[in-house]
C-alpha positions as CSV (number, residue, x, y, z in Angstrom):
1,M,-48.5,188.4,-88.1
2,P,-51.0,188.6,-85.2
3,S,-50.0,190.7,-82.2
4,C,-50.0,189.2,-78.7
5,L,-52.9,191.5,-77.9
6,E,-55.1,189.7,-80.4
7,N,-54.1,186.4,-78.7
8,Q,-55.5,187.7,-75.4
9,V,-52.1,187.6,-73.5
10,S,-52.5,187.8,-69.8
11,D,-51.4,190.8,-67.7
12,A,-48.6,188.8,-66.2
13,E,-47.1,188.0,-69.6
14,L,-47.4,191.7,-70.6
15,T,-45.6,192.6,-67.5
16,K,-42.8,190.1,-68.2
17,E,-42.5,191.6,-71.7
18,Q,-42.4,195.1,-70.3
19,Q,-39.5,193.9,-67.9
20,I,-37.7,192.4,-70.9
21,L,-38.1,195.6,-72.9
22,R,-36.9,197.8,-70.0
23,A,-33.8,195.6,-69.5
24,M,-33.0,195.7,-73.2
25,R,-33.4,199.5,-73.3
26,K,-31.1,199.9,-70.2
27,T,-28.5,197.5,-71.5
28,L,-28.5,199.1,-75.0
29,G,-28.2,202.5,-73.3
30,S,-25.2,201.3,-71.2
31,I,-23.5,199.9,-74.3
32,V,-23.9,203.3,-76.1
33,K,-22.6,205.2,-73.0
34,D,-19.6,202.8,-72.7
35,A,-18.8,203.1,-76.4
36,A,-19.1,206.9,-76.5
37,P,-15.9,208.5,-77.9
38,R,-13.7,210.2,-75.3
39,D,-11.7,213.4,-75.8
40,G,-12.2,214.0,-79.5
41,Q,-11.6,210.4,-80.5
42,P,-13.7,209.0,-83.4
43,S,-16.6,206.8,-82.5
44,P,-15.8,203.1,-82.5
45,L,-19.3,202.5,-83.9
46,S,-20.0,202.7,-87.6
47,E,-22.8,204.9,-88.9
48,A,-24.8,201.8,-89.8
49,T,-24.5,200.5,-86.2
50,V,-25.6,203.9,-84.8
51,E,-28.6,203.9,-87.1
52,N,-29.4,200.3,-86.0
53,I,-29.2,201.3,-82.4
54,R,-31.6,204.2,-83.0
55,M,-34.0,201.8,-84.7
56,C,-33.8,199.4,-81.7
57,F,-34.6,202.3,-79.3
58,G,-37.5,203.3,-81.5
59,L,-38.9,199.8,-81.7
60,I,-38.6,199.3,-77.9
61,A,-40.4,202.6,-77.3
62,T,-43.2,201.7,-79.8
63,R,-43.8,198.3,-78.2
64,E,-43.7,199.8,-74.7
65,A,-46.4,202.3,-75.8
66,E,-48.5,199.5,-77.2
67,L,-48.3,197.5,-74.0
68,A,-49.1,200.6,-71.9
69,D,-52.2,201.2,-74.1
70,A,-53.2,197.6,-73.8
71,L,-53.0,197.8,-70.0
72,G,-54.7,201.1,-69.9
73,L,-51.7,202.9,-68.4
74,S,-50.9,206.5,-68.9
75,R,-47.8,207.1,-71.0
76,N,-47.1,210.5,-69.7
77,E,-46.3,209.6,-66.2
78,R,-43.3,211.2,-64.7
79,P,-41.2,210.4,-61.6
80,F,-41.7,212.7,-58.6
81,Y,-40.4,213.1,-55.1
82,S,-42.6,212.2,-52.2
83,D,-42.2,215.7,-50.7
84,E,-42.9,217.4,-54.0
85,E,-45.8,219.8,-54.2
86,P,-48.6,218.3,-56.4
87,N,-49.5,220.2,-59.5
88,A,-53.2,220.0,-58.7
89,K,-54.8,221.3,-55.5
90,V,-57.8,219.7,-54.0
91,L,-60.4,222.2,-52.9
92,Q,-62.9,221.5,-50.2
93,F,-66.4,222.9,-50.7
94,S,-68.9,223.0,-47.9
95,P,-72.6,222.8,-48.5
96,T,-74.2,226.3,-48.5
97,S,-77.5,227.0,-46.7
98,G,-78.6,229.5,-49.3
99,K,-77.4,232.5,-47.2
100,K,-74.7,234.8,-48.6
101,P,-71.8,235.5,-46.3
102,N,-71.5,239.0,-44.9
């Protein structure tokens, strides 16, 4: 089965696919959260269903990684606060005239 990358899919279509995958991941996560057992009650989901959910999350993550690679995006990006101190510091170097400072 040829992948969409082999078919030269446009960036807009990849972005649409990324939006669909993100929505599926969030919806599936909400379903898991809503179905989580409360106060020691047994899970309403069977072991087979739990395993299928894990497989879905794995497939979504794999496809998101493939799309990120196709678009040249970094996959290790993390959210940050606008007032957060950056990890890297920019140093300013001034040209030297060949003299050593005293």
